[in-house]
C-alpha positions in Angstrom: 17.0 22.3 -8.2 20.3 22.2 -6.3 21.4 18.5 -6.1 21.7 17.2 -2.6 21.4 13.9 -0.7 18.0 12.3 0.1 17.7 10.2 3.2 14.7 7.8 3.4 13.7 6.7 6.9 11.6 3.6 7.0 10.1 1.2 9.6 11.8 -2.2 10.1 10.8 -4.6 7.4 9.5 -8.1 7.8 11.9 -10.5 6.1 9.2 -13.0 5.0 7.0 -10.3 3.5 8.5 -8.5 0.4 5.8 -5.8 0.1 8.0 -3.3 2.0 10.9 -4.0 -0.3 8.7 -3.6 -3.4 7.1 -0.3 -2.4 10.4 1.1 -1.1 12.1 0.3 -4.3 9.4 2.0 -6.3 9.6 5.1 -4.2 13.4 5.2 -4.7 13.0 5.0 -8.5 10.4 7.8 -8.5 12.6 10.3 -6.6 16.2 9.3 -7.1 16.9 11.4 -10.3 16.4 14.5 -8.2 19.4 13.8 -5.9 23.1 13.2 -5.9 22.8 10.3 -3.6 19.9 8.4 -1.9 20.5 6.7 1.4 18.0 4.4 3.1 18.0 4.1 6.9 16.0 1.4 8.7 15.8 -2.1 10.0 16.2 -5.3 7.9 16.2 -3.1 4.8 16.4 -4.7 1.4 15.7 -3.3 -2.0 15.4 -4.7 -5.5 18.6 -5.6 -7.3 18.6 -3.0 -10.0 19.1 -0.2 -7.4 22.7 -1.1 -6.9 23.7 2.6 -6.7 21.6 3.2 -3.6 23.3 3.3 -0.1 21.6 1.3 2.6 22.3 1.8 6.3 20.4 -1.1 7.9 20.3 -2.6 11.4 19.0 -6.0 12.5 15.6 -6.0 14.1 13.9 -9.1 15.5 10.1 -8.9 15.1 9.6 -12.1 17.0 9.4 -12.5 20.8 7.2 -10.9 23.5 6.0 -7.3 23.5 8.6 -6.2 26.0 11.5 -7.5 24.0 10.0 -5.9 20.8 9.8 -2.6 22.6 13.4 -2.9 23.7 14.6 -3.9 20.3 12.6 -1.0 18.7 14.2 1.5 21.1 17.7 0.1 20.3 17.0 0.3 16.5 15.8 3.9 16.7 18.7 4.9 18.8 21.2 3.5 16.2 19.2 5.1 13.3 19.2 8.5 15.2 22.9 8.3 15.8 23.5 7.7 12.1 21.3 10.7 11.2 23.1 12.9 13.7 26.5 12.0 12.2 25.6 12.2 8.5 22.6 14.4 7.6 23.5 18.0 6.6 21.3 21.1 6.6 20.9 21.0 2.8 19.8 17.4 2.7 16.2 16.2 2.3 14.9 13.6 4.8 11.8 11.5 3.8 9.8 9.5 6.3 8.3 6.8 4.0 6.3 4.1 5.8 8.0 5.5 9.0 5.1 5.9 11.4 7.1 4.3 14.3 10.3 6.3 13.8 9.8 9.1 16.4 13.4 9.2 17.6 14.9 9.4 14.1 12.3 12.1 13.4 13.6 14.3 16.3 17.2 13.7 15.2 16.3 14.7 11.6 14.5 17.9 12.7 17.7 19.0 14.6 19.8 18.5 11.5 17.8 20.0 8.7 14.7 22.1 7.8 13.9 19.7 5.0 12.0 16.9 6.7 9.1 15.4 4.7 6.5 13.0 6.1 4.3 10.7 3.9 0.8 10.1 5.1 -1.2 7.0 4.0 -4.6 5.7 5.0 -6.0 6.9 8.4 -5.9 4.0 10.9 -8.3 5.9 13.1 -11.0 4.7 10.6 -10.3 1.1 11.4 -13.5 -0.4 12.7 -11.5 -2.7 15.0 -8.9 -0.3 16.2 -6.4 -1.8 18.6 -4.2 0.0 21.2 -1.3 -0.4 18.7 -3.2 1.3 15.9 -4.3 4.1 18.2 -0.7 4.8 19.2 0.3 4.6 15.6 -2.3 7.2 14.7 -1.0 9.6 17.3 2.6 9.2 16.2 1.6 9.8 12.6 -0.4 12.9 13.6 2.6 14.3 15.6 5.2 13.7 12.9 3.0 14.9 10.1 2.0 18.1 11.9 5.7 18.8 12.8 7.3 18.0 9.5 8.4 20.7 7.1 6.4 19.2 4.2 3.6 16.7 4.0 3.1 14.3 1.1 0.3 12.0 0.1 -0.3 9.7 -2.9 -3.7 11.3 -3.8 -5.8 14.2 -2.6 -8.5 11.9 -1.1 -5.8 10.4 1.3 -5.3 13.9 2.8 -9.1 14.4 3.0 -9.5 11.2 5.0 -7.5 12.7 7.8 -9.5 15.9 8.0 -8.6 18.2 10.9 -6.3 15.7 12.5 -3.6 17.2 10.2 -2.9 20.9 10.3 -1.4 21.5 6.9 -2.0 20.9 3.2 -0.2 18.1 1.4 1.5 17.7 -1.9 1.3 14.6 -4.1 3.9 12.1 -5.0 2.7 8.6 -6.0 4.0 5.3 -7.1 3.5 3.5 -10.4 2.6 0.2 -12.1 5.6 -1.8 -13.3 4.2 -3.4 -16.4 1.1 -1.7 -17.7 -0.2 -4.1 -20.3 -3.9 -5.0 -21.0 -4.6 -8.6 -20.3 -7.0 -10.0 -23.0 -10.4 -10.8 -21.5 -10.3 -14.0 -23.6 -7.6 -15.3 -21.2 -9.8 -14.8 -18.1 -11.8 -17.3 -16.1 -14.8 -16.8 -13.8 -12.6 -15.8 -10.9 -12.4 -13.0 -8.4 -9.0 -12.3 -6.8 -7.8 -10.4 -3.8 -4.2 -9.3 -3.5 -3.7 -7.8 0.0 -2.5 -8.4 3.5 -4.8 -10.8 5.3 -5.7 -8.5 8.1 -8.9 -7.5 10.0 -9.0 -4.1 8.4 -9.1 -5.8 5.0 -12.3 -7.8 5.9 -11.0 -11.0 4.3 -13.2 -13.2 6.5 -16.3 -11.3 5.4 -15.2 -11.7 1.8 -15.0 -15.4 2.2 -18.4 -15.6 3.9 -19.9 -13.4 1.2 -18.4 -15.4 -1.7 -19.6 -18.6 -0.1 -23.1 -17.3 -0.3 -22.8 -15.9 -3.8 -21.3 -19.2 -5.0 -24.7 -20.8 -4.4 -26.1 -18.6 -7.2 -23.0 -18.4 -9.3 -21.4 -21.9 -8.9 -19.0 -21.4 -11.9 -17.0 -18.7 -10.1 -14.0 -19.1 -7.8 -12.1 -16.9 -5.4 -8.3 -16.5 -5.1 -6.7 -14.9 -2.1 -3.0 -13.8 -2.5 -1.2 -12.4 0.6 -0.1 -13.2 4.1 -1.0 -11.8 7.5 -2.4 -12.4 10.9 -5.7 -13.7 9.5 -4.2 -16.3 7.2 -4.8 -19.3 9.4 -8.3 -18.1 10.2 -9.1 -17.8 6.5 -8.0 -21.4 5.9 -10.0 -22.6 8.9 -13.1 -20.7 7.7 -12.8 -22.1 4.2 -12.6 -25.6 5.6 -15.6 -25.0 7.9 -17.6 -23.9 4.9 -16.4 -26.8 2.9 -15.4 -24.3 0.3 -11.9 -25.7 -0.6 -13.0 -26.4 -4.2 -13.8 -22.8 -5.0 -11.8 -20.6 -2.6 -8.0 -20.8 -2.5 -5.5 -19.1 -0.1 -2.2 -18.8 -1.9 -0.3 -17.0 0.8 2.6 -14.6 -0.1 3.7 -15.0 -3.8 6.5 -13.4 -5.8 5.7 -11.0 -8.7 5.9 -13.7 -11.3 3.4 -16.0 -9.5 1.1 -13.1 -8.8 1.1 -12.3 -12.5 0.3 -15.9 -13.5 -2.5 -16.2 -11.0 -4.1 -12.8 -11.6 -4.1 -13.2 -15.4 -7.1 -15.5 -14.9 -9.1 -13.0 -12.9 -12.2 -11.2 -14.1 -12.4 -9.0 -11.1 -10.1 -7.8 -8.3 -11.7 -7.1 -4.8 -10.5 -4.9 -2.0 -12.7 -4.4 1.1 -10.9 -2.1 3.5 -11.6 0.3 6.3 -8.9 2.8 5.4 -6.3 3.0 2.6 -3.7 5.1 0.9 -3.3 4.3 -2.8 -3.3 0.5 -2.9 -0.6 -1.0 -5.1 -2.9 -4.0 -5.8 -5.6 -1.6 -7.1 -3.4 0.2 -9.6 -1.5 -3.0 -10.6 -4.7 -5.0 -11.4 -6.3 -2.0 -13.2 -3.1 -1.6 -15.2 -3.9 -5.1 -16.6 -7.4 -4.0 -17.3 -8.9 -6.0 -14.4 -11.6 -3.8 -12.7 -11.9 -3.7 -8.9 -14.8 -4.1 -6.5 -13.8 -1.9 -3.6 -14.8 0.3 -0.7 -14.5 4.0 -1.5 -11.9 5.0 1.0 -8.6 6.9 0.9 -7.0 7.1 -2.6 -9.4 4.5 -4.0 -11.9 7.4 -4.4 -9.5 9.1 -6.9 -9.2 6.1 -9.1 -12.3 4.0 -9.1 -15.5 5.2 -10.8 -18.6 3.1 -10.1 -19.6 1.0 -13.1 -17.1 2.8 -15.3 -13.9 1.1 -14.3 -15.0 -0.9 -11.2 -17.7 -1.4 -8.6 -18.0 0.8 -5.5 -19.1 -1.0 -2.3 -21.5 0.6 0.1 -19.8 -0.9 3.1 -17.7 -3.7 4.5 -20.4 -6.1 5.7 -21.2 -9.4 4.2 -24.4 -8.2 2.6 -22.6 -5.1 1.1 -19.9 -7.4 -0.4 -22.5 -9.8 -1.8 -24.4 -6.9 -3.4 -21.2 -5.5 -4.9 -20.1 -8.9 -6.3 -23.5 -9.5 -7.8 -23.5 -6.0 -9.5 -20.1 -6.9 -10.9 -21.3 -10.2 -12.3 -24.2 -8.4 -14.0 -22.5 -5.2 -15.3 -23.8 -4.0 -18.7 -20.5 -3.7 -20.5 -17.6 -5.6 -18.9 -15.2 -5.0 -21.8 -15.6 -1.3 -21.6 -15.2 -1.4 -17.8 -11.9 -3.2 -18.4 -10.7 -0.8 -21.0 -11.5 2.2 -18.7 -9.6 0.6 -15.8 -6.5 0.1 -18.0 -6.7 3.7 -19.5 -6.6 5.6 -16.2 -3.5 3.7 -15.1 -1.8 3.9 -18.4 -2.4 7.7 -18.6 -1.5 8.6 -15.0 0.5 5.8 -13.2 3.4 4.9 -15.4 6.9 5.3 -14.0 7.6 8.3 -16.2 4.4 10.0 -15.0 5.3 9.3 -11.4 8.8 10.7 -11.9 7.5 13.8 -13.5 5.1 14.4 -10.6 8.0 14.0 -8.2 10.2 16.4 -10.1 7.4 19.0 -10.2 7.1 18.8 -6.4 10.7 18.5 -5.4 12.4 20.9 -7.9 11.7 24.0 -5.9 12.1 22.6 -2.4 14.9 24.7 -1.1 
């Protein structure tokens, strides 16, 4: 492969939520050996400290304020990003839109400069049971950029399948990885279920709380931990208070990697109830510790989770569906084997080296 520059175009990050920084840093590590130089272009961009050789072109973006001011700020941000692309990207360069579903103006600018524009597609927001105007607009933007890109990438084949005929081309696979794949002894675990995710409507966190509250009546020794922040965080706390469940349901909010590790080491099960998904970091991270997941079979989850083998597949997102899945988990025939199987699939396929090799295979002949 002829070495060239890679430009990564990304949405504006939220300073208080480090998930964008973490996933972006992982993507950079996966692809960077294929390029002379990697340049990230976006708003409020930050990456992890070990990536000191990466160039960052970042612009301030204020996510606070009313809708009109946000639209104006977004237009200004995209105009600055487009100008930078116009003045710096060359025909031989590769441009990746990674978590860039809002970046329409930079997409147009990139298409004018090079025929090497790649778009990454994640979970299909059209599958959100409570789709807002914002998510409908986001879906249309994703469809447009995906269908007009030169290459389309997904993290697993089932992510592409979730879009069906909305997308007009096949997709290639580049995926992320688990930082520290290390089996956590089941002897260290407590009777706890954990959720590591955004606290959003599409993640059905309120239904999880309701379901666990009911299950707790039969299984009073179990507790539920919720790690993450989001628009439903305050509602979660209020619901827990209303149910008088503070003794057995805890909302931790956003936590750094060290705290996440310390909290999740106690979990017997991870839970992820979602309408749509790409390849969830929380799924592969927890399974990489040998913690099986109770999850809805959507997006990339379908390529990882095998019912009763390395986790539990939910039939739906309703309270009764969640209760049924949790009860199946609590009564699984061989929990130890389930844990070992969860660890094995991640150890075999989702290490950094495996992810880098996959990226090399896909990018080496992209000329």
